[in-house]
N, C-alpha and C positions, 0 to 999 in steps of 0.2 A: 813814699813814707821817711822814715827816719831811716837813714843807713851808716851802719857801723864804720868807723875810722880805725887805726890799729890798733889804738887804746884800747876803744871796745873790745874788739877782737880779742887782744893780747888779756882783757883781765879776763874774759870770759873762759876762754881756755886752761889761763890758769886755775880758773876755782875749779874747773872741772878735774884737774888733774891732784892737787888739794884735796878735792872732795873722793877720792878714787882712792887714794892712799886714807882717808879716814874711815870709808868703809871696811876697807881690807881690814886693817885694825883692827876694829871692832867687828869681822867674822871672824876673826885671827884671836879673839879673845882678850886681847890686849888692849880697848876703850871699854868701860865699864858703860850701861844702856845708859845710864846717867849724861855719862858724860856725849854719849853719840848723841841723843837726842835730841838735841840744840842744833848741833852739826846735821843733821838730817830735814830738821824742819827748816830751817834756810834755805834747803835746798830741794825742800818742796816737796818732802814724803811726808808723810802718816801712814801709821801703822794701822789700815783697818778691821773689817770683821773674817774676813778670809783672805788676804793680801798686805801688802803695802800698794799705797794710793799715791802717784803723783801728779804735781799740781806744775804746767806749763805755765809760763805768765805770756799773757797776748797784748802789750802795751797800749792800753787806752785801744783794744779791742780791734788793731789794725797786723792784718794778714798779708802778704801776697800768694801767689800760685806757689813756688816753689818750698814756700815754708808749710805749705798745706800740705800739699804731696811727703813735705818728714815727717809729718805726723800721720799722715795715712802709712806711710812705712814704718814707722815707729809702732804704731796700734797692728800691724799685721807681722810685722817681726817678735816683739816683745809683749803684747798683751794678746787679747780673745779676739780681733780684729774688728773694733770701735774705740773710738775714746769720746767724752763726753763735755759739752760746752758746759759756761756756768753762769753764774748768774753777777760775777765779776771780769766778764771779756776776759777769761781765761779755761784755759782746756783742760782734763784729768784721763786719765790711764788709771782706771779700777784693780789691773790683775799684774803688775809688773813684781820681778823676782826684786829682793833686793840688789843682789848682786848685779843687777843686769843694770841697774840705774844710773850709774859711773857712764855705761856706753853710751845710754839712751840721752844722758846729757853730751854727750860727744858728739853724734848726732843731730841734735837742735843745736850746737854752738856752730855747725857747720853752714846754718841756716840761718845765723844773728837770731837765735834763739836762746833762752836760758830757762831756769827756772827758782832763780835765785829768790831772796824775801815773799814767795808766794806762801809760805806760812810762819810762823814766830810769830815774837812779838815783837813785831819793826813796823816801816812803813812798806803796806801791798802796795801793788798793781794797783795805778793810778787809772782810773776809768772817766769816759766821759758818752756824749751820743753818739751814736751807730753812725747818726749822718753826720757827723762834721766834717765841714769841707765843700760839700754839698749841698747842705739845709736851705731852702729861700726866708726861711727868718733869722737867718746867722747874724749877730751882730758885731762877732768874728770869728773864724778859730779858735775854738780851742785846744788844739791839738797841739800846737807847738810849745802852749805852758805845760800841756801831761806830758810832754818831752824833757821839758825845763824840768820840773818836780821831780822826774825819772831818775837823772843825772845827777841832781844832789842829794834825792835818798838814795840811793845805792848806794851798800854799803858803807852808809855816812856813821864814821864812830860814835857819835853823841847818841843815834839814834836803832843801835842795836840792837839792844835789850830794853826795851822800851816797858811798863808797868802788865801791857796788853798790845796785843795788834790794833794797826791803825792805819785808818784807809780812809783817801781822798779822792773826790769826784771835784769834773768841772763841767761847768753847763755855760754854751757860747751864746743858747738861746735865751727869750724871753718863757715859753713854751718847756721848762725844766724836762727831759727824758734822759737827765741822769742820775736825778732819784738823788739828788745833794743833800738833800736837809734829813737822811738817812744818813749819813755819812760821819767821821769823825771828823773832817775836815767837811765843808760843801763850802766851793768856791762858784759865784756866779761873775762870771764878765759883764761888768758896765761899759758903754761910751758915752763920753763925757761930753758939752756942747760946743768946745773945741777940738773934740777926735782924740782924745788921749783914753786909755783904755786904765780902766781900775777894775776893784774887785770889791765885791759883796761879801765876807766872812763870816761862812756858818759854821759854826764850831758845838760839838754835843750830840749828834744826831747817835744812832744805831742802834741795831733791833737786837736780837738774842732774848734776855732773860730779862732784860727790863728793856721796853722801848721807847725809844724819846725821839721829839723830833727839833735839830740842832737850831742854835740860834743868831741869831746876827747878834757878832759883836765886834765888830769892824764896817763902818760902810764907807765905797769910794777907797779902797787902799788903792794907791796909786800901785800899776802895775810892776812899775822897778822894784819896787819895796816887798815883793811878794816873797821871797827867800826867805829875806830878814824878819818878817812878820813870822809866817810859817814858822823858822826858828826856834821865836820869844813861844809859841805857843808849845810846841813839842819841848823846851826845856820846863815850863810852869809845869804843862805834866809830868814831863820825868822825873821831877823833884817831889812834887805832892801829890801825884795818882798814888793811890794805894795800891801795895806790892804785898799784904798779908791774908787777901783773900782776889780770886781772880774771878768772883765771879761781879765783884764791885770795883775789879781795874779798869773801867774803861773811864776813857775821857770825859765822857758821858756822864758820870757819877763824878768827879770830882767839877764839873762845872755845874748838876745840880747840889751837890756840898757846900761851894764858894757863894752862889747865886751868881747870874749873869753878870751881876755889873761888877760882882767882886773876882772875878776868870777874867771878864776884863781887861781890871786895873794890874791886877798880877801881870796878864801880860804887858798892856804898854808899860807899863814899871820893865820889866825885862827887855822890852825894844829898843827900849832908850840906847842901851848896852850894843844895840846893834843894828838901829836904823843909821842907814849911807857906809854902811860899814863893807869890808870885803865880798858880802854876799848878795851884796847891791846890784839889780841887774842892767850894766849897759847897753845903750843902742844897739853894740854891737851885737852884741852875744843876744838878743832877742833875734832879731835879724838874722843868723844866724841858725838858729829854731825854726825860723820860721820858712827858711829857705829848702829844708828837706822836705815841706808839704806845699808845695808846688801842682796845678792843673796838670789831669795829664794833656795828651795832645786832641784837644773837643773838635770838632767839626764848626765851622761856621750855619749854624740855622739847619742841620744837615734834612733831610728827607725823610719825611717820616713815616712813605710809603703805606700802603694798608690800612696803618692802626686802627684809623676811626670803623670802619667798614670792617675788619676783621672782628672787631668788638661785636661790632652790630650782628655780623654771620652765628658767632659764638658762645656760647652763651656761659660754660664757663671757664674761656680765657676772658672775658667780661668781668666773674667776678675775682676771676685769678689778680686781673687789672685794680679793680676796686679794693681787694684787702692784704695785698703783698707789694704794693705798688706805691713811692714815696717823691712828689714834685722835686725836681732837681733842680737845682740853681740856672743849670742851661738848658738853654731851648733843643727841647729836641732828643733829652738823653733822661732819664728815668733810674729814681735805684730799687731795687730787686730786692725782698725779701723771702730767702730759702728757708722754708717750713721744717723745723727739726720736732714738728710735732702731731707728726702722722697717726693716726687711732691704733694703736699695738704695739708702738714702740717707743720708750720710755724719753720724757719731754728732755732736748739736751742731747739725745746719743745720735749721733753717726758713725756708717761703717767707714771700713777702710777702702772700698770702691766708691761710695759716697762721696769719699772728697775728695779720691783722685779725679772724680767725675768734674767736682767742682770746681777743683784748680783749673782743668784742660776751658772751665766755662769761662772760668774770671778772665784766664788767655784771652778765649776768640770774642769775649763781648765786654769786659768789662779792667781793662788796662792790666790784666795782672793781676788786678787788688780785689780784696777781700775784708770786709767788717765781720766781728761777731757781738752782737746786743746783748744786752745785759735781761734778755728776755727768754736769752740762748734759742737762738734762731744765727744763721751770717747770711748777710748781705753784698750783695751786690752789685758797687756805688753808684758803677757809671754806664749806662746798657744805654744803647739809641735806642729810642722808641722802633723804628723801622725793623729792630732781631729779637723785639720782644717778643711775638707769636712765635717764631722758631724755637728759641731760650724756652719759651714756657712747654712747650712738647717736647723737650726732651726733661724737661725736671717731673713733666709728670709721666711720661715711663718710666722713672728713676723714687719715684715715693717722695720726690723734694716739693713737691708744686701743690701742695695741703692750702685751698685756700681761707685759713681762720685768722688770720693774723687780726692779733686784738682782741679776737671774740674768745669766747667764754674755754675752748680745748684748745686756748695758745697759751696754758697753762706753763706759769714758772712750777719747776721740780725738785729738788732736789734728791738724790740716792735711795736716801730714805736705809728703814731694817733690812733691806737686799743686800747693802754692802756697810753702810755703819755704821762703826761700832757704839757711837753715841745716840747716837737714833732708838728715839723710842717706840718704831712702830713704823710701817712699812709704807712706802708710799707711791711709788711705780702702779703697782696693783689699784689699788685706786683710783689711781688719776685717770689709767685705764680706763676703769668701768663707769667715771663722769665722763670721759669722752665717748665711749658708746652710747649711755644715757641720748647723749647731746649730737646723735652722730647725721640726723637730719639739716641739711646746709640752711637751709628756707629756713627752719627754725633756729636756727643757730645764729643767721642772721636778723632775724626781728627781733632776737635778743638783743642785738647790739655792742655797744664797746663793752666789753668785763674784764677788769683785769682777774685771773686767778692764776692766787699763792699761794705752795703748799708744800709746807717744813715737817719733814718724821722727825725734830724733836727743840725743843727750845731753843738752840745756836738758830734758828730763823735764818737759815743757809737758802731758804727758799722765800726768803721775805714774805712771811705769811701775813707780818702785822700790817704791811701796807696793799696790801690786796683789796679791791674792792669784795672782792669774797677771799679768805684766808680758812687753811685747812691748819689744825699742829696735830700733829701723832703724839698720842698720850700713853702710858701704862696702865689699866689696870687692876690690878692684884697678877699679870701676866697677861691682861688682856688686850686688844688693842682696839683703842677707844682714840676719835677725833674730837677738836674743839672746832668748833664755830665761828669762825668772830668775820663783821660785817663793816663794812665801811669806808674801810684804809686807803689812802690816795699816795703816790709817790711823787707825784710831782710837788707845782711850785706851792698847791693847797695842800704839801700832804699833811695826813695824818693821820694817827693810829685807830687803828680798825676797832671796835667793840666787839666783846665777846656773846653770844646770844645767850647762850646758858649751859648746861652742864656736857660733857663732852660724848656723842653719838655714839653707841655702836659700826665698825667694820660696814657691816653688811649692809648697813640704813644711810650710811651715806647718799647716795644716789637717788635715793628719795630726798633725802633733807635741802638738795639743792635745788632738784625739781619743784622743792615746794615753796623754797626759797621764788626761782623765777617765776610761777606762779602768782604769788602775792605782788611782784613787779608787772609782770606783764595786767594784770588785773586794773592796777591801780596809774600805772605811769599816763602824764600828758605829753602832749603831741610832743617828740623830739627830746625826751625825757629818755637823760642813761640812765642806767642801774643805781647808780652811786651816788646822783644829782635825788633821784627816785626817792634812795633809803634816805640820803640824809634832812631830805621832803617829812616823807610817812613817820620818818622815828621806825624804832626796833620794836617794838610791840607788836604790830603786826606778822614781822616774820617770825618773830620767836612762839608766835600764837599757835601759827601754823605748822611750824617744825616740830613742835612739840607737845599737838594735838591727842 
């Protein structure tokens, strides 16, 4: 993991002191709301339906055990005993008092964490694959590049007040697990024949009110030019992005207005003033970033113990291995996804005691390291296969071993109308109703891998547009309805789902999902996933069944 140096620590500590003064002046009536608003936003504080919400940055989804324990302490001391992990590898607290937020930020600074630029019209947290650095199919580790972008973007004076928020994701594998094509900028690492690294740069992706897939604007950008090219993109956006209408202010609208070629030409023109300039990455700078992301002290070919026999003897354990583990680049090790999707619990929520437990498990089984996925689960990245059965038993006892990763009930879900002031409808109770309808594991596994994404409003925090099945909460004259979309995908073949038809009443949603699954089961061919079957069959059969 990246470790703060003295400069980093001083920067974060001084930011807390500054924000404490700003908050006190606001509470004393010396700062107007309009003056305080951008200050609190760039320190991660929203005002929600019932209380402020604090969003804490988890850069590229990496945590150590001490940091997770600190999050547990904050949940216990300043919140209601739980936290919520988000689709952008951050964590949110839904109930802090505004006057306590500076104290929370001070606690975070003690463990090299902060909430800087987790909101506001600035460059947000850079995200990547939750298996970065350990995946067998990795071209190269994207985490050093995420760290380079993080250092460049934090407090960048030119990009602190953009037309709208700006999100960057980086993928280091051919199979995109970071959803780069639905970000403002998506970066795909590629390796040339001579071994040199480069980036394919996608711009103009995004969800929300006008969902779009990003466009390839620069192929094979030499890695040393990453920051200068990003600066050119941001400068074009800063100059030409709309500021008169926040719904048309994202860079995707600018790319569409100028056309991909027109936008790319403006970027290339701007880049001529920056290329080979001071922001060009040197070999030393790249090597320094990479030096923080070294492998832990793996054993060479550790004994796998009774792993194979344990799977044969225990059906529940075998299901967990099949669904909740990922192959590791190091023989004898495995990555374990800790499910935060147990039926009856809001997806992505975890209690303070569970966080303390997972921190202890990370220390005992995973070199003190864990990850957050954009599917709102936690990952113990470096577990010996010989330890897996023992680890599973502990997770099972603490409601953290639900064997449903990648399945229908492993849904992405925003907090919705229960918390968010922007939401049109509740998402948590509807998610639970669907989970209960599909709670039979044999049926769940028969349906196969399905990405189910759920948002409570058009802001699409639940990424409903790119779910194989997507739900969007809408308000119909004070009643909560839900719009169903099908066929979305988030990977290398990303596309936006297509709305099935009129919005459906809340109490009919589980029936609608069951009807959709019925059409799939009746018409699939062997080995065909739901989303593959949908694109082969077309929408008509599904629509007819749901609205019969």
